[in-house]
C-alpha positions, 0 to 999 in steps of 0.5 A: 190624228193619231197623236191628238187621239192617244191624248184623249183623257177617259172623260173624252172616251166616254163622250166618244162612246156616247156620241158613237152609240147615239144613232140620232148622230150622223152615221160619218160623226159615229164612224169617226167616234169609234175610229178615234178610240181605236187610235187612242190605245187606252184601256177605256177605249178597248172596254168602249169599242168591246161594248160597241161591237156587242151591240145588238143590230137593230131590228129594222126592214131596212136592209140599209139601216142594218148593213150600216149598223154592222159596218159600225160595229165591225169598225169597233172590232178593227178598232179594237185589234189596233191596241193588241200591243198596248193591252193584249189580254183586255183586247183578246178578252174583248174579242172572245166575248164578241166571238162567243156573245155576238149574234151576228155571224159577220161580227163574230168573223171579224172578231176572229180576224181580230184575235188572229191580228193579235196573234200574227200582227196581220191586220184584219185588213190585210187578212181581208185583202189575202181572202180576196186575192184566194176568191180571184184566183179560184174564179180565174182557175175555173 
């Protein structure tokens, strides 16, 4: 899958972005489109994932929809961090834009973790696992 994603053209990446942001599409298809963009390690995908992560969350009374959209944008942030080595400046700029412009606290946290991943090489997933272990050890000590 990674090899196929790296062969995507800019035109195909634009199409994936259009599919990812179209809320009429199935959630799994949208997540997969963003995931493929993250695996592509292309400049066009860095730009697209940055745009996706900056999309405002929908104004909905349905918390499931809001959480789904939050998770979708978070996956775009995580995809961005995968391209740190290929495009360090563009990725860091996109993540800093998210930190400064995204109104959602969780998404800003994901972007901060993405910046940390770019600096240290420790993935967002590894950072999450460490944070969870710290919480568990605090709970066990009480």
